[in-house]
Structure formats: structure tokens, C-alpha cells
N, C-alpha and C positions, 0 to 999 in steps of 0.2 A: 503493500500500499505505500502511495507517495505521501510523504511526510511535510511536504514544502509548506513553509510559513511564509509564504508571499501575501502582499496586501489583498482583500478581497477584492472581486473584478466589481466595477462598477454596475450598477443597475439602474437602468430607463425609469427617470421620475415624472411627476407631473404629465403634463399632455402627450411626452415622449412616449407612454407607455402606450396608449393607442395605437403609434403608428407602430412600435415595436410589435403589438401583438398582431399587427394586422399583418406586418411583413412575415411573421412567423407563420401566421395564419393560412394566409392565400395559397401557398402550395400544398397545404394538407387539405385546404378546400379543393384543390385541382385534384388531388391525389385519391380523396373519399369519391369526388365524384366519379373518378375514372372507374374505379372498383365498383361503384352502383352501376355505371353503365355499362361494365363486363358482364352481369348479369342481364341485366336490362337489353343488351344486344342477344343474350342468347333466348331471352324471352320472347322478344320479338320475331326471332328468326323462329322459333320452335312455334309461334303463334300462324307462322304459314303453312305448317305442314298439314298433312292429311292428319284429320282426327288429333285437333290442335286440343281442344277442350281436354282429352285424356290426359295428353302430354305435358298442358301446364299443370292441371291437376297434380301430375307425377310429380312434376318438378317444383311445386309449392309445399309439398309434404317433405322431400328430399331436402330442399332448400331450409326448411326450418330443423329437420334433425342435424343438418352439418353445423348450425348455428350451435345448437345442443351441444355437440361434441367439440365446439371449438372453444367450451370456457376455460378450460384448464390453461391453453395458449394465450387466451385474454388474461389473466390472471398473472403469468408469468411476463405477459408484456406491461402491463401497469406495473408491475415491481421493479422490473427492469428499468423502465424510463423514469422512474421515479431516483433510483439509486443513481444512475447514469448523470440525471440532472442535478443532482444535489454534489455529485462527486466533481463535474463540470462546475458547476457554481464554485467550488472551493478551490477549482483550479488544482486538480489532481489527474492528469493524463493517466498516468500508470493505473489508477484504480478504475478509469473509466473503460482501459482496455481489457482489464482482469475482468470487470462486470460484461464486456460484451463477449468474450471468450467463454465465459462459463454458461450466458445466456445460450449460447449457440449451441453448447452441447447438450445443455436441455433441453432445447427445443427440438433436437434430433432424436433425442431420446423418448420427448413425448409425443412425437410425430410417428414412430415405431408402435407405441402402445394404443394411440389410437387410431391407427390403420389397423393393427390387430383386432381390436375390440368394436371397430366400426362395423368391418367385413363379418365377424358372427353375428352381429345384434343388429343391424339395421334393418333386417326384411321384417323380423318381430316387431321390434319398433316402430315401423310404419304402421303396421297393423295395428297397435296400440293407439297410434294416433288418429286412426280411424282410416285410413285409406284402405278401399276395395282393392281386391287382387289385381283388377288391371291397375287402377292409380298406382299401387303396390309394385307391379312389376314393370311400369314404367320408371319410377323414380329409381328403381336398384341399377336400370341402365346407367344413369347419372352418376349416383352414388359409388359403384364399383372402382369406377376410373378416380373419380376424385379423391377418394379415401386412398387409393394406392399412391396418389402423387401428392399427399397431404403435406409433407415435410416442405415443399417448394410454397405454397402459400404461405406456410406459418415463418419460415423464415423471411419471407417477403413483407410480412408484418412486422416481425421481431426487428430486422436491419430500417425499416423507417422511423417506428418508433424510437430504436437508439439514437439514431441521428438527431431525431426532433430533441431528444432531450440535450444536446450540444447544441440546439440552436442551427441545424440545419435541415431544411424541409424543400429545396429546391432538387435535390440530388434525388430523393425518391421521387418527385411529382414526376421527373424528366424520366426516369426507369418505367415509372408505371405508364407513362403516354406511350412509350415504345410495347411496354406489354400488353396494352389494350389494343391496339393498333394491329398487332399480330394475333391477339386473340380474335378480333373482329375479323380478321382475315381467315384465318383457320376455320371458324367455325362458318362463316357464309360457304366454305367449301363444304365441310364435313356435316353439317346440319343437312341443308339442302342439296349437296350433292354439285356444287359449281365447280369451277376451274379443273375440272378432272378427277375431281376425288370423288369417294364413294358417298351417298347419304345416308348417313348413319344415326341422324337424329338425334336423341337426347343423348346416345354414347358421343356422337361426333363433338357434342357441345362440350362433353366433360373433357374429351382429347385436345380439342383445343386450346381451351382454358388451362390445364395443367400443362402443356407443352410451353404456352405461352407463360406461363410464371416460370418455370425452369429455365427458358433464357433472362428472364428477370433477375434471377436469383445468381446465376453465373455471372451476371454483367456486375451485377452489386459488389460480389466478392473480389472480384477481380481490381473493382475501384479502391475498396478499402484495402486490399493488399498492394495498392502504388501510394497508399498517403494520401488521397486526393484531397481528405478533411483534416484539416490540420490537429494534430493531437491524438487523429483516431487510427486505431492500425488493428486489422483481424488477423489474428494467428491460426493457422490451419492446423498446427499441432494440436492432437485433442488434449485436452488438459484435464487433469486430475480433477476430480469434482469436488470444490471448495465447501464442506458442508457448513461452515459457518454461513457464508455467503448464500447458500441453498438456504438456510433457515431465515436469513433476513427477506430473501426474496419470496420463501411461504408467508412471513408475518403480513407482507404489505398485500402478495399476488393473492393468497387463499380467500380471504374475504372478498376478493376480486373477482376472482373464480365463481365463489358461490352468489355473488351480485347477480351476473349474467346467467348463473341457474335458474335462480329467482324469476329474473326477467324473461329468459326463457319458457319458464314454467308458463309465466302468464301468456305469453305468444301460444305456447301450445295448448294450454287448456282452450283458448279461444278456438284454435284449429279442432281440436277433439269436440266441442260443442258444435261448432259448423258442420264436422263432418257428420254429424247426427241430425243435423239438420236438412242440408242439403249439400252435395261434392261441389255444386256450380258456386257455391258461397266460398267454398275452399281456394277455389281458383282465383275467385273477385278478393280474397285476403292476399294471396300471393301478389296479384299485381296491384293490389294497394300498397304493399310492403314496399314495393320497388318506389311508386311515389312517395312513400314516407322517409324513404332511405334518402332521396333526393333532397325534400323538406327538411331532415335532420342536417344534412350536410354540412351547412355555414355553423349553426351551432354548435354539432359535436366535434368541426376543427379546431373553433376557435377553444372549447373546451379544452381539446388535446394541446392546442397551444399554451393554455393558459395552466394547465399541470405542469408544464416543460419550464415554463417560467417562474411559476411556484416554488418549485424545485430548485431552480438555478438562486431564487431570490434566498432561501430558506438556507443552500449551501453555502452562500456567502455572506448569509448573518443580518440579512435586512428585511425582516418580519414586517415594517411598517411598510413595504413594497408590496408585501403579499396584499395587503386590503387593496391597496389601489389598484393593482393587477385585476382581483376578481371584481372590483365594481365595474373597471374598465368590459370586464367580460360581460358580466349581467347586461350592460347597456347593448352593446355591440350584439351578443344573442338574440336581445328581446327585438331592436330593431330589423334585423336577417330574417329571422325566423317568423314573426309577426307579419312582414310583407308577403312572405312566400306560401304561408297560412292563407291569407285572404286570396291570393293568386289562385291557390289550389281550390277554392270555395266555387270561385266565380268560375273557374276553368274547368272543373271538372271532366264535365262530358267530355270536350276537347281533349283532354289529356289521354281518351280513351283511343285516339288515333296512333297514338306510341306504340301500341299494342295490338294495332290492327283487327280492335274488337268493333263487331257491330253493333249500332245504336238499336235499341228497343230489342234487348235480349237478355234474359236475366242475368248473364253474366255482367252485361252493361249497367244494372239498374242496381245489383249489388254491387260492383265497383265504385260509381258513382257516389251511393253511401257511404261507401267505406273512406273516401278520399275527403268529404266533404267532412265526417268526424273527425278526421286527421286533422284538417285544417282547422277545426275550432279549437284545438288544444294546444297550437302553437304559440300563444304567448304563454301561456302559463309554463310548461315543459320547457322553453326558452332558459328560465331564468334558473331550474334545477340543473339545466345541461353545463350552463357557467358553474355553477357550485361543484357540483360533482366533479369537473375538470381540474378543480382547485383542489378539492379533499383528496383527489388520487396523487394531484403532485405534492400532496404534503405527507402523502402516505398513510393518510386517516381513511384506510377502504373500511375498516367497519362500521363507521358511522353510515358512510352511504349502504353499505349491506342492513343495517338495520331500519334505514329509512326505507327501502324496497320491500325489504318484508312485511312492516307494516302495512304498505301501500298496495303492493302486488297479491301477497296472501292473504291478509285479513280484508282487504276491500275490494282489490279487482276479480280476483277469481270467484269468490261466493257470488258477488254483486252481479256479474255476466250470468251466470246460470240462473240467479232468482230471476232477472229482467228476462233472459232470454226463453226461460221455461217454464215456470209457474206463474208469471205475470204475461207470459204470451207475446211478446215482444220479437219473438224470434233471432234471428241474424242482428237486426239493430238491436238489440237488447245486449246481446253478448258484445257487441263492438262498444256500446255506448259506456261501458264501465272502464275502459280504457283510458280514455282521454279524463275521466273522473279522477280517476288516479294518479294520473300523472299530475294534475292540481293539486294533491294532497302531498305529493313528494316536493313539489315546489314551494308550498308551506312549511312543512317542516325542516324542507332545506335550508330556508330564511331562519328560522330559530335557530339550529347550529351553528351557522355562520357567526350569529353573533356572539356566540361566544369565541373564546381563544384557545380553549383546550385542541382544536383540531389540527392548530398549526403545529403543535408538539407532537404530533403522534408517530411522525416517522424519525423522530430524534436516534430512537434507538438502532438504526441503519447507518 
């Protein structure tokens, strides 16, 4: 560990915080948009296949399952970026590189575990979610390939997050841009049988995506080996696992992983309930989630940049800047997400054209309903997204977990069932509980923010 005793780095103050936050966030916004577009491109192309409704339903189920299997990786990522950001703020490059090497090794190990367990459990889990035989069969065509190449997806996530922790977001964005162009090209050929390639449908979508992800990882590794980022160098020699560091990552990452489990439980409960109402509602839920992902991108990106800046500020021992950064993040998130929410409410029907969905069909009606409900929740959820970014940057992941458990497990899931079934509101009732729960998260997040204990949560790392 680097024990350098140099002066702490200067942290932006006053109005500069907004400028620095935006400079750090805009490439993250671009990267997250590209990540969403990768799946949106797949969805749009699959929507042009014969039997598209069945294929989209299978894709909806399989995508949710992939999100569920990703929770441990997201926990590892949160822990890594929080620790790297602190080490970078404290001007400890050797510590930064040690965390990066250890996180890379742990990511490879985790990928192998997820791939093996995923192949064994994917099909029965799809059935548990409510997928019928045909939907489960379609979903497995996509899942088998994605699970086999999951290590490339996970390493892309890790390296983008690690570089964000040292204030570098443009390089991951540029690599992701190239990856998405390749993904679109490969999938144009492999899904629909263009460019002289076989038409493999859902399997082709997964093959194109995994191939593009692999190329992106190899590119990132080459650049990190050549020290293109000052003070950041990736060693390819497999390191012995640093048990102490792994425990520190676990203290931060485990609650973040459980947070994702709870979040996914909320989404999976929705899919499970919708599957018992109408399979077409499940397909509409998947379409709505693509729109939701786009709507959440600016806020989530600002939240991610906020976490890095908060970690840097705490590592440099500037706790007063943490409050300023967090307040700036709340303002930026509220403005951007509220604006997008209004657009989605007004233009919900027009957005269906992105997925080549015919109007005046059950799929279109369900999709518009869900998109408008998501738009209504944007102002409230924007505040919590900013606060959650700050909590994660400070290592206060246990607080985020407690808020999520209260809002999702105790409110959203039972309320979805009550509104959807006993009160007879069907799919609308199942969906309505989601924005209600998001509003409660924001209120609880504000209460936690007013205290000061959350800024000390990561001091042990």
C-alpha cells in the first residue's frame, strides 16, 4: 500500500462542482445510453422476426434473469469503485492498481460461478417467473450464449467503473461506442440473416453481443497495459487473493449486491404477477423497461459520477465538499429526469415506433400504460438516484439496502398484489405500486442525507 504523505488533491468547490460533475457525467451518460441501445437494437431487430411476440416475451424473461444473476457483480463493482476513488483521492496509485488487479481476478472467478450456476438453473428459474414452455424455450436460446460469455460483460462493467473512480470516463465511453457499433453490425447479420450470415434469431443476438463485448475487453486491457491513464496500470499476472481487501470489498459490496437482489425481486414479482394475467403484458413490461432504462440514464450517470467524486473528496479529507457535490447532483438529476419524464408521458405512443409495435394492439396498449406510469415517477426517483450515488461513494451501502427493503419488500410487492388481484386493477395495479415505492425511497433518502453518519460508513476501508 502506498504511504505517500503528499498534500491532499484539490477538490472542486462552489460553482465548479456543477462543471466537474457534468464533465465526469456526460461520458457516463453516453456509455449508459449505449448499453441500453445495445439491448434496444436487439429488441428492435427481434421485433421484425416472424413470431416476434413470442421472441420478445422470451427476451423479456431472459433479460430479467440476467439482471438477477448480475447482482454479485454489481456489488463487487460498487465496492471496487468506492475503494479506488478513495485511494485516488488520497493520491495512492499503488493502492489503486492493487485494487484493480484484485477486482479483476475476483471478477473472473465470479463469472465462472455465474456461468455454471446459470446454465444449471436458468430454465427452471424461467418457469418460476411464469414463462410458458414456448417462452422459456425462446429465452434459453438467448441465455445459453450470454451465460457462456458473461466474463466479457462483467469485465467491461468493472473497468468502466474503476476508471470512473480515478476521474476517467471518456475512454470507457469511446470503447463502448465501438462495441455497440460492432454489436449492431453483428446482430443485423445474425438475427435477420443479412450480410451473408445465417438467420439465428435470439441465439444470433446473443452471439453478436458477446463477440462485441469480448473485443471491447481486449481493447481495454491493451490500453491499460500501455499506461494510457496516468497512475493506472493493469497487471496480467494472476495475483494471490488479498483476503483483507476482499473482506473490505465485501463489506461495501455485499449490501450493494443484496440491494440489487431486492430491486430485482421487485421487478421479478411484477413479471411473475403479469405472467399470471397476460403474457403480452410481460412483453410490454420488457418494452417499457427499455424506455425506463433510457429515462433513467442521465440520473443514474450523474449518480455514478457523484459516487466517484464523493469517494475522491472523502479520500482527500474534504467532507464539506461531499454535501456540495450531493446537492449539485440532486439538482442536476431532478432537472434532467423530470424533463425526460414529461416527454415520455406525452410521446408514449410515438415511442412504440422504436420497437415496430403496431398501434391498437394489446401489446401497444399495455406498453403505453407502463411507459406513462414510469414517466410519472421521474421527479421523485431522481432525488433518490442522486442520494444513492453519494451513499455508495461513501461506502454507506447498508443504508441504501435498508431503504430498499422497506420500500420494495414491505410496500411495492404486497401493494402490487393487492392492487392487481384483490382490487381487480389487473396489470395497471401491478405496475402502479412501482412509482409509489420509488417516491417513498426518495423521502427516506432525504432523511438519511440530513444526518452525517453516512459519510463515515467507509472509513474502515
